[in-house]
C-alpha atoms as an extended CHARMM CRD file, in Angstrom:
* protein
*
       282  EXT
         1         1  MET       CA            -43.3990000000       36.3460000000      -35.5900000000  PROA      1               0.0000000000
         2         2  THR       CA            -44.4740000000       36.7560000000      -31.9100000000  PROA      2               0.0000000000
         3         3  ASP       CA            -47.5080000000       38.8710000000      -32.8280000000  PROA      3               0.0000000000
         4         4  ALA       CA            -48.6930000000       36.2680000000      -35.2770000000  PROA      4               0.0000000000
         5         5  ARG       CA            -48.3070000000       33.5390000000      -32.8140000000  PROA      5               0.0000000000
         6         6  GLY       CA            -50.3250000000       35.4340000000      -30.3300000000  PROA      6               0.0000000000
         7         7  GLY       CA            -53.1760000000       36.1050000000      -32.7310000000  PROA      7               0.0000000000
         8         8  PHE       CA            -53.2300000000       32.3410000000      -33.5610000000  PROA      8               0.0000000000
         9         9  ARG       CA            -53.5020000000       31.1950000000      -29.9810000000  PROA      9               0.0000000000
        10        10  GLU       CA            -56.2380000000       34.0500000000      -29.6270000000  PROA      10              0.0000000000
        11        11  ARG       CA            -58.2740000000       32.6920000000      -32.3330000000  PROA      11              0.0000000000
        12        12  PHE       CA            -57.5910000000       29.0740000000      -31.1240000000  PROA      12              0.0000000000
        13        13  THR       CA            -58.9470000000       29.8970000000      -27.8510000000  PROA      13              0.0000000000
        14        14  ALA       CA            -61.9960000000       31.5400000000      -29.0020000000  PROA      14              0.0000000000
        15        15  LEU       CA            -63.0200000000       28.7440000000      -31.2350000000  PROA      15              0.0000000000
        16        16  ASP       CA            -62.2410000000       26.3830000000      -28.4710000000  PROA      16              0.0000000000
        17        17  GLN       CA            -64.7100000000       28.1860000000      -26.2490000000  PROA      17              0.0000000000
        18        18  ARG       CA            -67.4380000000       28.3270000000      -28.8390000000  PROA      18              0.0000000000
        19        19  LEU       CA            -67.0510000000       24.4730000000      -29.3820000000  PROA      19              0.0000000000
        20        20  THR       CA            -67.2900000000       23.8670000000      -25.6270000000  PROA      20              0.0000000000
        21        21  ALA       CA            -70.1690000000       26.0680000000      -25.1770000000  PROA      21              0.0000000000
        22        22  GLY       CA            -71.9980000000       24.2580000000      -28.0000000000  PROA      22              0.0000000000
        23        23  LEU       CA            -72.8920000000       25.3180000000      -31.6580000000  PROA      23              0.0000000000
        24        24  ALA       CA            -76.2280000000       26.2840000000      -33.0380000000  PROA      24              0.0000000000
        25        25  PRO       CA            -76.6290000000       24.4580000000      -36.2880000000  PROA      25              0.0000000000
        26        26  ALA       CA            -76.2470000000       27.4440000000      -38.2900000000  PROA      26              0.0000000000
        27        27  GLU       CA            -72.8020000000       27.9930000000      -36.9070000000  PROA      27              0.0000000000
        28        28  ARG       CA            -71.4370000000       24.6330000000      -37.6770000000  PROA      28              0.0000000000
        29        29  ASP       CA            -70.2120000000       25.5840000000      -41.1250000000  PROA      29              0.0000000000
        30        30  GLU       CA            -68.6730000000       29.0490000000      -40.3280000000  PROA      30              0.0000000000
        31        31  VAL       CA            -66.6280000000       27.4610000000      -37.4300000000  PROA      31              0.0000000000
        32        32  LYS       CA            -65.5770000000       24.4850000000      -39.8500000000  PROA      32              0.0000000000
        33        33  VAL       CA            -64.3420000000       27.2820000000      -41.9990000000  PROA      33              0.0000000000
        34        34  GLU       CA            -62.5690000000       29.2260000000      -39.4270000000  PROA      34              0.0000000000
        35        35  ILE       CA            -60.8200000000       25.9850000000      -38.2970000000  PROA      35              0.0000000000
        36        36  PHE       CA            -59.4190000000       24.9170000000      -41.3570000000  PROA      36              0.0000000000
        37        37  THR       CA            -58.3290000000       28.7370000000      -42.2620000000  PROA      37              0.0000000000
        38        38  LEU       CA            -56.5200000000       28.8370000000      -38.8680000000  PROA      38              0.0000000000
        39        39  PHE       CA            -55.0620000000       25.3350000000      -39.5150000000  PROA      39              0.0000000000
        40        40  LYS       CA            -53.7590000000       26.4950000000      -42.9600000000  PROA      40              0.0000000000
        41        41  GLN       CA            -52.3310000000       29.7960000000      -41.7980000000  PROA      41              0.0000000000
        42        42  ILE       CA            -50.4200000000       28.2630000000      -38.9460000000  PROA      42              0.0000000000
        43        43  GLU       CA            -48.7680000000       25.6440000000      -41.4920000000  PROA      43              0.0000000000
        44        44  ALA       CA            -47.8040000000       28.4470000000      -43.7180000000  PROA      44              0.0000000000
        45        45  GLU       CA            -46.3120000000       30.3930000000      -40.8140000000  PROA      45              0.0000000000
        46        46  ILE       CA            -44.3940000000       26.9320000000      -39.6740000000  PROA      46              0.0000000000
        47        47  ALA       CA            -42.9120000000       26.6560000000      -43.2790000000  PROA      47              0.0000000000
        48        48  GLU       CA            -41.8750000000       30.3670000000      -43.1760000000  PROA      48              0.0000000000
        49        49  LEU       CA            -40.2060000000       29.7810000000      -39.7020000000  PROA      49              0.0000000000
        50        50  GLY       CA            -38.6030000000       26.7230000000      -41.0120000000  PROA      50              0.0000000000
        51        51  GLN       CA            -36.8570000000       28.4320000000      -43.9520000000  PROA      51              0.0000000000
        52        52  LEU       CA            -35.8700000000       31.2150000000      -41.6070000000  PROA      52              0.0000000000
        53        53  ARG       CA            -34.4310000000       28.9000000000      -39.1600000000  PROA      53              0.0000000000
        54        54  ASP       CA            -32.4060000000       27.3250000000      -42.1060000000  PROA      54              0.0000000000
        55        55  GLY       CA            -31.1770000000       30.6980000000      -42.9690000000  PROA      55              0.0000000000
        56        56  VAL       CA            -30.0810000000       31.1120000000      -39.6370000000  PROA      56              0.0000000000
        57        57  LYS       CA            -27.9990000000       27.8920000000      -39.6850000000  PROA      57              0.0000000000
        58        58  GLY       CA            -26.3470000000       29.5170000000      -42.6990000000  PROA      58              0.0000000000
        59        59  LEU       CA            -25.4540000000       32.4950000000      -40.6770000000  PROA      59              0.0000000000
        60        60  VAL       CA            -23.7730000000       30.0720000000      -38.0410000000  PROA      60              0.0000000000
        61        61  GLU       CA            -21.7510000000       28.4430000000      -40.5400000000  PROA      61              0.0000000000
        62        62  LYS       CA            -20.4940000000       31.9440000000      -41.8780000000  PROA      62              0.0000000000
        63        63  TRP       CA            -19.5950000000       32.8100000000      -38.2050000000  PROA      63              0.0000000000
        64        64  LYS       CA            -17.6860000000       29.6390000000      -37.6510000000  PROA      64              0.0000000000
        65        65  ALA       CA            -15.7230000000       30.3880000000      -41.0120000000  PROA      65              0.0000000000
        66        66  ALA       CA            -14.7140000000       33.8170000000      -39.8240000000  PROA      66              0.0000000000
        67        67  ALA       CA            -12.3280000000       32.3040000000      -37.0150000000  PROA      67              0.0000000000
        68        68  PRO       CA            -10.3310000000       29.6460000000      -38.5580000000  PROA      68              0.0000000000
        69        69  THR       CA             -9.6180000000       26.9590000000      -36.2820000000  PROA      69              0.0000000000
        70        70  THR       CA             -7.8360000000       23.2920000000      -36.7010000000  PROA      70              0.0000000000
        71        71  ALA       CA            -10.5470000000       21.8110000000      -34.2310000000  PROA      71              0.0000000000
        72        72  PRO       CA            -12.5070000000       18.8030000000      -35.6310000000  PROA      72              0.0000000000
        73        73  GLN       CA            -15.4880000000       20.0150000000      -37.5010000000  PROA      73              0.0000000000
        74        74  PHE       CA            -18.4010000000       18.7540000000      -35.6030000000  PROA      74              0.0000000000
        75        75  SER       CA            -20.4160000000       15.9670000000      -37.3590000000  PROA      75              0.0000000000
        76        76  GLY       CA            -22.3040000000       14.2620000000      -34.6340000000  PROA      76              0.0000000000
        77        77  GLU       CA            -25.6340000000       12.7160000000      -36.2460000000  PROA      77              0.0000000000
        78        78  ARG       CA            -28.8030000000       14.2920000000      -35.0700000000  PROA      78              0.0000000000
        79        79  PRO       CA            -29.9700000000       12.0600000000      -32.1110000000  PROA      79              0.0000000000
        80        80  VAL       CA            -33.0670000000        9.8860000000      -32.6670000000  PROA      80              0.0000000000
        81        81  VAL       CA            -35.4640000000       11.2160000000      -29.9520000000  PROA      81              0.0000000000
        82        82  HSD       CA            -37.4320000000        8.6650000000      -28.2210000000  PROA      82              0.0000000000
        83        83  GLU       CA            -39.9410000000        8.7780000000      -25.4570000000  PROA      83              0.0000000000
        84        84  ASP       CA            -38.4470000000        8.0710000000      -22.1250000000  PROA      84              0.0000000000
        85        85  HSD       CA            -39.9570000000        8.4570000000      -18.5260000000  PROA      85              0.0000000000
        86        86  ILE       CA            -36.9450000000       10.6300000000      -17.3640000000  PROA      86              0.0000000000
        87        87  GLY       CA            -36.7140000000       12.9990000000      -20.2670000000  PROA      87              0.0000000000
        88        88  ALA       CA            -33.0100000000       12.6280000000      -21.1220000000  PROA      88              0.0000000000
        89        89  SER       CA            -33.2770000000       12.2100000000      -24.7850000000  PROA      89              0.0000000000
        90        90  THR       CA            -34.8140000000       15.8250000000      -24.8660000000  PROA      90              0.0000000000
        91        91  PHE       CA            -31.6910000000       17.1500000000      -23.2090000000  PROA      91              0.0000000000
        92        92  VAL       CA            -29.4990000000       15.0700000000      -25.6160000000  PROA      92              0.0000000000
        93        93  GLU       CA            -31.2730000000       16.6500000000      -28.6340000000  PROA      93              0.0000000000
        94        94  LYS       CA            -31.0960000000       20.0910000000      -27.1150000000  PROA      94              0.0000000000
        95        95  GLY       CA            -27.2330000000       19.5670000000      -26.7120000000  PROA      95              0.0000000000
        96        96  TRP       CA            -26.7040000000       18.6170000000      -30.3010000000  PROA      96              0.0000000000
        97        97  SER       CA            -28.7350000000       21.5100000000      -31.5800000000  PROA      97              0.0000000000
        98        98  ARG       CA            -26.8210000000       23.9850000000      -29.5110000000  PROA      98              0.0000000000
        99        99  ILE       CA            -23.4650000000       22.6100000000      -30.6900000000  PROA      99              0.0000000000
       100       100  SER       CA            -24.6270000000       22.8390000000      -34.1890000000  PROA      100             0.0000000000
       101       101  LEU       CA            -25.4480000000       26.5940000000      -33.5230000000  PROA      101             0.0000000000
       102       102  GLY       CA            -22.0590000000       27.0690000000      -31.7890000000  PROA      102             0.0000000000
       103       103  ASP       CA            -23.4410000000       27.6540000000      -28.3880000000  PROA      103             0.0000000000
       104       104  TYR       CA            -21.1440000000       25.2660000000      -26.6280000000  PROA      104             0.0000000000
       105       105  VAL       CA            -22.0420000000       26.7120000000      -23.1830000000  PROA      105             0.0000000000
       106       106  ALA       CA            -25.5340000000       26.0150000000      -23.4110000000  PROA      106             0.0000000000
       107       107  ALA       CA            -24.6860000000       22.6580000000      -25.1480000000  PROA      107             0.0000000000
       108       108  GLU       CA            -22.5630000000       21.4680000000      -22.1530000000  PROA      108             0.0000000000
       109       109  GLU       CA            -25.2870000000       22.4780000000      -19.6270000000  PROA      109             0.0000000000
       110       110  ALA       CA            -28.1330000000       20.5410000000      -21.4330000000  PROA      110             0.0000000000
       111       111  LEU       CA            -25.8000000000       17.4850000000      -21.8640000000  PROA      111             0.0000000000
       112       112  THR       CA            -24.7620000000       17.5950000000      -18.3430000000  PROA      112             0.0000000000
       113       113  ARG       CA            -28.5660000000       17.3730000000      -17.4250000000  PROA      113             0.0000000000
       114       114  ALA       CA            -28.9830000000       14.4110000000      -19.6750000000  PROA      114             0.0000000000
       115       115  LEU       CA            -26.1910000000       12.7080000000      -17.9970000000  PROA      115             0.0000000000
       116       116  GLU       CA            -27.5510000000       13.4130000000      -14.7880000000  PROA      116             0.0000000000
       117       117  LEU       CA            -30.8740000000       11.7630000000      -15.6890000000  PROA      117             0.0000000000
       118       118  SER       CA            -29.2740000000        8.9150000000      -17.6840000000  PROA      118             0.0000000000
       119       119  PRO       CA            -25.5910000000        8.5220000000      -16.5010000000  PROA      119             0.0000000000
       120       120  ASN       CA            -24.8180000000        5.6150000000      -19.1590000000  PROA      120             0.0000000000
       121       121  GLU       CA            -26.1910000000        7.5700000000      -22.1000000000  PROA      121             0.0000000000
       122       122  LEU       CA            -23.3940000000        7.1070000000      -24.5550000000  PROA      122             0.0000000000
       123       123  GLN       CA            -24.4440000000        9.7570000000      -27.0280000000  PROA      123             0.0000000000
       124       124  ALA       CA            -24.6840000000       12.3490000000      -24.3430000000  PROA      124             0.0000000000
       125       125  THR       CA            -21.1960000000       11.6980000000      -23.2520000000  PROA      125             0.0000000000
       126       126  SER       CA            -19.7690000000       11.7500000000      -26.5980000000  PROA      126             0.0000000000
       127       127  LEU       CA            -21.7080000000       15.0890000000      -27.3650000000  PROA      127             0.0000000000
       128       128  LEU       CA            -20.6110000000       16.6660000000      -24.0350000000  PROA      128             0.0000000000
       129       129  GLY       CA            -17.0310000000       15.7710000000      -25.1100000000  PROA      129             0.0000000000
       130       130  TRP       CA            -17.5340000000       17.5910000000      -28.3170000000  PROA      130             0.0000000000
       131       131  ALA       CA            -19.0220000000       20.7200000000      -26.5440000000  PROA      131             0.0000000000
       132       132  GLN       CA            -16.2800000000       20.7890000000      -23.9100000000  PROA      132             0.0000000000
       133       133  MET       CA            -13.4420000000       20.2210000000      -26.6590000000  PROA      133             0.0000000000
       134       134  LEU       CA            -14.8780000000       23.1100000000      -28.7320000000  PROA      134             0.0000000000
       135       135  GLN       CA            -14.6690000000       25.4760000000      -25.4590000000  PROA      135             0.0000000000
       136       136  GLU       CA            -11.1540000000       24.1810000000      -25.0870000000  PROA      136             0.0000000000
       137       137  LYS       CA            -11.8100000000       22.5620000000      -21.9180000000  PROA      137             0.0000000000
       138       138  TYR       CA             -9.3310000000       19.6880000000      -22.9810000000  PROA      138             0.0000000000
       139       139  ASP       CA             -9.2190000000       17.7860000000      -19.7700000000  PROA      139             0.0000000000
       140       140  ASP       CA            -12.9960000000       17.3260000000      -19.2490000000  PROA      140             0.0000000000
       141       141  ALA       CA            -13.4970000000       16.4660000000      -22.9380000000  PROA      141             0.0000000000
       142       142  LEU       CA            -10.4480000000       13.8930000000      -22.7890000000  PROA      142             0.0000000000
       143       143  LEU       CA            -12.2860000000       12.2240000000      -19.8590000000  PROA      143             0.0000000000
       144       144  ASN       CA            -15.5520000000       11.7990000000      -21.7410000000  PROA      144             0.0000000000
       145       145  PHE       CA            -14.2630000000       10.5990000000      -24.9580000000  PROA      145             0.0000000000
       146       146  GLN       CA            -12.1420000000        7.9540000000      -22.9660000000  PROA      146             0.0000000000
       147       147  LYS       CA            -15.4590000000        6.9300000000      -21.6200000000  PROA      147             0.0000000000
       148       148  VAL       CA            -16.8660000000        6.4760000000      -25.1050000000  PROA      148             0.0000000000
       149       149  LEU       CA            -13.6540000000        4.6020000000      -26.2520000000  PROA      149             0.0000000000
       150       150  ILE       CA            -13.9400000000        2.0860000000      -23.3390000000  PROA      150             0.0000000000
       151       151  ARG       CA            -17.3270000000        1.1550000000      -24.8050000000  PROA      151             0.0000000000
       152       152  GLU       CA            -16.7480000000        1.7240000000      -28.1930000000  PROA      152             0.0000000000
       153       153  PRO       CA            -13.1030000000        1.0660000000      -29.0330000000  PROA      153             0.0000000000
       154       154  ALA       CA            -13.8590000000        1.3030000000      -33.0270000000  PROA      154             0.0000000000
       155       155  ASN       CA            -15.3130000000        4.5680000000      -32.4960000000  PROA      155             0.0000000000
       156       156  ALA       CA            -13.0610000000        6.4930000000      -34.8130000000  PROA      156             0.0000000000
       157       157  LEU       CA            -14.4300000000       10.1170000000      -34.4710000000  PROA      157             0.0000000000
       158       158  ALA       CA            -13.8650000000        9.7930000000      -30.7220000000  PROA      158             0.0000000000
       159       159  ARG       CA            -10.3920000000        8.5520000000      -31.4060000000  PROA      159             0.0000000000
       160       160  ILE       CA             -9.3300000000       11.3620000000      -33.5020000000  PROA      160             0.0000000000
       161       161  ASN       CA            -10.8870000000       13.8470000000      -30.8590000000  PROA      161             0.0000000000
       162       162  VAL       CA             -8.4820000000       12.3770000000      -28.1970000000  PROA      162             0.0000000000
       163       163  GLY       CA             -5.5460000000       12.4670000000      -30.7280000000  PROA      163             0.0000000000
       164       164  TYR       CA             -6.4900000000       16.0740000000      -31.2650000000  PROA      164             0.0000000000
       165       165  ILE       CA             -6.7500000000       16.8910000000      -27.4870000000  PROA      165             0.0000000000
       166       166  CYS       CA             -3.5320000000       15.2670000000      -26.8840000000  PROA      166             0.0000000000
       167       167  LEU       CA             -1.8550000000       17.2870000000      -29.6690000000  PROA      167             0.0000000000
       168       168  LYS       CA             -3.3030000000       20.4810000000      -28.0940000000  PROA      168             0.0000000000
       169       169  LYS       CA             -1.8010000000       19.4100000000      -24.7330000000  PROA      169             0.0000000000
       170       170  GLY       CA              1.6050000000       18.3050000000      -26.2420000000  PROA      170             0.0000000000
       171       171  ILE       CA              1.1800000000       14.7490000000      -25.4120000000  PROA      171             0.0000000000
       172       172  PHE       CA              2.4030000000       13.6200000000      -28.7920000000  PROA      172             0.0000000000
       173       173  GLY       CA              3.1610000000        9.9270000000      -28.1020000000  PROA      173             0.0000000000
       174       174  GLU       CA             -0.4680000000        9.2490000000      -27.2640000000  PROA      174             0.0000000000
       175       175  ALA       CA             -1.7290000000       11.4770000000      -30.0250000000  PROA      175             0.0000000000
       176       176  ILE       CA              0.1310000000        9.3940000000      -32.5360000000  PROA      176             0.0000000000
       177       177  GLU       CA             -1.1280000000        6.1290000000      -31.0780000000  PROA      177             0.0000000000
       178       178  HSD       CA             -4.6560000000        7.1770000000      -31.3540000000  PROA      178             0.0000000000
       179       179  LEU       CA             -4.5360000000        8.9230000000      -34.6020000000  PROA      179             0.0000000000
       180       180  SER       CA             -2.5300000000        6.0810000000      -36.1010000000  PROA      180             0.0000000000
       181       181  ARG       CA             -5.3750000000        3.6160000000      -34.7470000000  PROA      181             0.0000000000
       182       182  ALA       CA             -8.0580000000        5.7200000000      -36.3140000000  PROA      182             0.0000000000
       183       183  ILE       CA             -6.0890000000        5.4840000000      -39.6570000000  PROA      183             0.0000000000
       184       184  ARG       CA             -5.9680000000        1.5970000000      -39.3850000000  PROA      184             0.0000000000
       185       185  LEU       CA             -9.6290000000        1.4540000000      -38.2530000000  PROA      185             0.0000000000
       186       186  ASP       CA            -10.5180000000        3.3930000000      -41.5620000000  PROA      186             0.0000000000
       187       187  ASN       CA            -14.2610000000        3.0450000000      -40.6290000000  PROA      187             0.0000000000
       188       188  ASP       CA            -15.3600000000        6.8250000000      -41.1540000000  PROA      188             0.0000000000
       189       189  LYS       CA            -13.7980000000        8.7970000000      -43.8830000000  PROA      189             0.0000000000
       190       190  LYS       CA            -13.8450000000       12.0390000000      -42.2140000000  PROA      190             0.0000000000
       191       191  ALA       CA            -12.0470000000       10.6360000000      -39.0820000000  PROA      191             0.0000000000
       192       192  THR       CA             -9.4200000000        9.0340000000      -41.4130000000  PROA      192             0.0000000000
       193       193  LEU       CA             -9.0860000000       12.6210000000      -43.1720000000  PROA      193             0.0000000000
       194       194  TYR       CA             -8.4960000000       14.2110000000      -39.8560000000  PROA      194             0.0000000000
       195       195  ALA       CA             -6.2970000000       11.6240000000      -38.3200000000  PROA      195             0.0000000000
       196       196  HSD       CA             -3.9290000000       12.1310000000      -41.2320000000  PROA      196             0.0000000000
       197       197  PHE       CA             -4.1110000000       15.9090000000      -40.9390000000  PROA      197             0.0000000000
       198       198  TYR       CA             -3.3170000000       15.8310000000      -37.2840000000  PROA      198             0.0000000000
       199       199  LEU       CA             -0.3190000000       13.4790000000      -37.5100000000  PROA      199             0.0000000000
       200       200  GLY       CA              0.7460000000       16.1870000000      -40.0180000000  PROA      200             0.0000000000
       201       201  LEU       CA              0.4630000000       18.7090000000      -37.0710000000  PROA      201             0.0000000000
       202       202  VAL       CA              1.9990000000       16.3570000000      -34.5250000000  PROA      202             0.0000000000
       203       203  TYR       CA              5.1210000000       15.8400000000      -36.6600000000  PROA      203             0.0000000000
       204       204  LEU       CA              5.2750000000       19.5510000000      -37.5650000000  PROA      204             0.0000000000
       205       205  GLU       CA              5.2800000000       20.3690000000      -33.7950000000  PROA      205             0.0000000000
       206       206  ARG       CA              8.2410000000       17.9280000000      -33.3450000000  PROA      206             0.0000000000
       207       207  GLU       CA             10.1310000000       19.5160000000      -36.2770000000  PROA      207             0.0000000000
       208       208  MET       CA              9.8220000000       16.2800000000      -38.1110000000  PROA      208             0.0000000000
       209       209  THR       CA              9.0650000000       18.2890000000      -41.2770000000  PROA      209             0.0000000000
       210       210  GLU       CA              9.5920000000       15.3970000000      -43.8220000000  PROA      210             0.0000000000
       211       211  ASP       CA              6.9750000000       13.1820000000      -42.0750000000  PROA      211             0.0000000000
       212       212  ALA       CA              4.5640000000       16.4140000000      -41.6510000000  PROA      212             0.0000000000
       213       213  VAL       CA              4.8310000000       16.9320000000      -45.4550000000  PROA      213             0.0000000000
       214       214  THR       CA              4.0040000000       13.1100000000      -46.2200000000  PROA      214             0.0000000000
       215       215  PHE       CA              0.8500000000       13.3390000000      -44.1840000000  PROA      215             0.0000000000
       216       216  PHE       CA             -0.4420000000       16.7360000000      -45.3890000000  PROA      216             0.0000000000
       217       217  ARG       CA             -0.1990000000       15.4010000000      -48.9260000000  PROA      217             0.0000000000
       218       218  LYS       CA             -1.9690000000       12.4750000000      -47.8160000000  PROA      218             0.0000000000
       219       219  THR       CA             -4.6180000000       14.7540000000      -46.2810000000  PROA      219             0.0000000000
       220       220  LEU       CA             -5.0360000000       16.4580000000      -49.4960000000  PROA      220             0.0000000000
       221       221  ALA       CA             -5.2110000000       13.3330000000      -51.4080000000  PROA      221             0.0000000000
       222       222  LEU       CA             -8.0550000000       12.3380000000      -49.1920000000  PROA      222             0.0000000000
       223       223  GLY       CA             -9.8180000000       15.5910000000      -48.8130000000  PROA      223             0.0000000000
       224       224  PRO       CA             -8.8130000000       18.3680000000      -51.4380000000  PROA      224             0.0000000000
       225       225  ASN       CA            -11.2810000000       20.8810000000      -49.8320000000  PROA      225             0.0000000000
       226       226  LEU       CA             -9.6080000000       20.7370000000      -46.3440000000  PROA      226             0.0000000000
       227       227  LEU       CA             -7.6820000000       23.8800000000      -47.0050000000  PROA      227             0.0000000000
       228       228  GLU       CA             -5.8810000000       24.0930000000      -43.8170000000  PROA      228             0.0000000000
       229       229  ALA       CA             -3.8550000000       21.2460000000      -44.9800000000  PROA      229             0.0000000000
       230       230  TYR       CA             -2.5640000000       23.4940000000      -47.9060000000  PROA      230             0.0000000000
       231       231  TYR       CA             -1.6560000000       26.2470000000      -45.4000000000  PROA      231             0.0000000000
       232       232  GLU       CA              0.2510000000       23.7140000000      -43.1150000000  PROA      232             0.0000000000
       233       233  LEU       CA              1.8660000000       21.8640000000      -46.0360000000  PROA      233             0.0000000000
       234       234  GLY       CA              3.4190000000       25.4180000000      -46.9770000000  PROA      234             0.0000000000
       235       235  ARG       CA              4.5510000000       25.9100000000      -43.4040000000  PROA      235             0.0000000000
       236       236  ALA       CA              6.2280000000       22.4650000000      -43.2600000000  PROA      236             0.0000000000
       237       237  HSD       CA              8.0460000000       23.1760000000      -46.5240000000  PROA      237             0.0000000000
       238       238  TRP       CA              9.0350000000       26.6950000000      -45.2010000000  PROA      238             0.0000000000
       239       239  GLN       CA             10.5980000000       25.0900000000      -42.0790000000  PROA      239             0.0000000000
       240       240  GLU       CA             12.4040000000       22.6200000000      -44.3380000000  PROA      240             0.0000000000
       241       241  GLY       CA             13.8070000000       25.7650000000      -45.9850000000  PROA      241             0.0000000000
       242       242  ASP       CA             12.0750000000       24.6490000000      -49.3310000000  PROA      242             0.0000000000
       243       243  HSD       CA             10.5560000000       28.1100000000      -49.8130000000  PROA      243             0.0000000000
       244       244  GLU       CA              9.6030000000       27.7230000000      -53.4840000000  PROA      244             0.0000000000
       245       245  GLU       CA              7.3750000000       24.5610000000      -52.4380000000  PROA      245             0.0000000000
       246       246  ALA       CA              5.9310000000       26.5780000000      -49.5040000000  PROA      246             0.0000000000
       247       247  LEU       CA              4.9270000000       29.1970000000      -52.0090000000  PROA      247             0.0000000000
       248       248  GLN       CA              3.4110000000       26.5610000000      -54.4640000000  PROA      248             0.0000000000
       249       249  ALA       CA              1.3210000000       25.1470000000      -51.4660000000  PROA      249             0.0000000000
       250       250  TRP       CA             -0.1180000000       28.3660000000      -50.4730000000  PROA      250             0.0000000000
       251       251  LYS       CA             -0.9560000000       29.3810000000      -54.0470000000  PROA      251             0.0000000000
       252       252  ALA       CA             -3.0410000000       26.2940000000      -54.4810000000  PROA      252             0.0000000000
       253       253  GLY       CA             -4.7230000000       26.7480000000      -51.3250000000  PROA      253             0.0000000000
       254       254  TYR       CA             -5.7370000000       30.1920000000      -52.3830000000  PROA      254             0.0000000000
       255       255  ALA       CA             -6.7600000000       29.0660000000      -55.5160000000  PROA      255             0.0000000000
       256       256  ALA       CA             -8.7260000000       26.3310000000      -54.3650000000  PROA      256             0.0000000000
       257       257  ASN       CA            -11.1830000000       28.7620000000      -52.5600000000  PROA      257             0.0000000000
       258       258  LYS       CA             -9.9950000000       32.2950000000      -52.0920000000  PROA      258             0.0000000000
       259       259  PHE       CA            -13.2580000000       33.0230000000      -50.1410000000  PROA      259             0.0000000000
       260       260  ASN       CA            -12.4480000000       30.1820000000      -47.4450000000  PROA      260             0.0000000000
       261       261  PRO       CA            -10.6500000000       31.6260000000      -44.3590000000  PROA      261             0.0000000000
       262       262  TRP       CA             -7.8840000000       29.2200000000      -44.8630000000  PROA      262             0.0000000000
       263       263  GLY       CA             -7.7290000000       29.9770000000      -48.5300000000  PROA      263             0.0000000000
       264       264  ARG       CA             -7.3540000000       33.7610000000      -47.4490000000  PROA      264             0.0000000000
       265       265  LYS       CA             -4.5700000000       33.0390000000      -45.0290000000  PROA      265             0.0000000000
       266       266  CYS       CA             -2.7310000000       31.2000000000      -48.0910000000  PROA      266             0.0000000000
       267       267  GLY       CA             -2.9800000000       34.2920000000      -50.0450000000  PROA      267             0.0000000000
       268       268  GLU       CA             -1.9470000000       36.5810000000      -47.3410000000  PROA      268             0.0000000000
       269       269  LEU       CA              1.2340000000       34.4820000000      -47.3070000000  PROA      269             0.0000000000
       270       270  VAL       CA              1.7760000000       34.5040000000      -50.9120000000  PROA      270             0.0000000000
       271       271  ARG       CA              1.3910000000       38.2970000000      -50.8160000000  PROA      271             0.0000000000
       272       272  VAL       CA              3.9750000000       38.3570000000      -47.9560000000  PROA      272             0.0000000000
       273       273  VAL       CA              6.7230000000       36.2030000000      -49.5820000000  PROA      273             0.0000000000
       274       274  GLU       CA              6.1860000000       37.5810000000      -53.1560000000  PROA      274             0.0000000000
       275       275  GLY       CA              6.8190000000       41.2230000000      -51.3290000000  PROA      275             0.0000000000
       276       276  GLY       CA             10.1420000000       39.8200000000      -50.0910000000  PROA      276             0.0000000000
       277       277  GLU       CA              9.1070000000       39.4080000000      -46.6260000000  PROA      277             0.0000000000
       278       278  THR       CA              9.3050000000       36.5810000000      -44.0920000000  PROA      278             0.0000000000
       279       279  PRO       CA              6.1210000000       35.0810000000      -43.2300000000  PROA      279             0.0000000000
       280       280  SER       CA              4.8830000000       34.9160000000      -39.7120000000  PROA      280             0.0000000000
       281       281  PHE       CA              2.8400000000       32.0970000000      -38.4480000000  PROA      281             0.0000000000
       282       282  ALA       CA              1.3830000000       33.2830000000      -35.2330000000  PROA      282             0.0000000000
């Protein structure tokens, strides 16, 4: 790709020099053909690079799936790039792109720069919160999501992220408050789904297994493809002492998608339990 790009630039420079120097009448048709040929070849190269870029995004998704996590799945919309005299929007788009690729450190750097240029840029603040949360920089992320909620109280995604961070920090009362409010807002399907799931995790952490089971079942009713809910539902049943229900939950998770990392974890627990051993949830 680099060699091709270098060759294109050399041909462009040569054509530019010929045109600047002036063409003899006999050269005009020849140069026209060379210009259009160069243009078509560059277009073809761009198309190929676009396909390769999309393929790399697929590799990123596989990389993410290799390490199961209960963190919210990034779902920020691509920023609408606009011309600005200070260049903040360029860094916002770069930050979004880096989060999408799983490069959270580079995303944080780009978004910090965006906010240096435009301190009130709300989208940059929200994306910075995502980048920090996904690095487990929970205090920094919490501060940024709270800034978003001050200006957009109905931002359900920011609210469930705050709920998730409170869960990870063991601040269960605040987690319940934010997650319950996201459910009441019900203005974003993904946020509503994750709010139910994280409430299940909160109650499981508090050993309120009956409530945890209720929320995990609601999660699966809303989003059957969130396979980590099968895993956690089984864990809640197991803690209740209902081992048969736990086994059925894990079997359902494995059957839903045995190639998914959470589906595989469910399958592993099924094999352990059916082998007469006690499962470990570490």
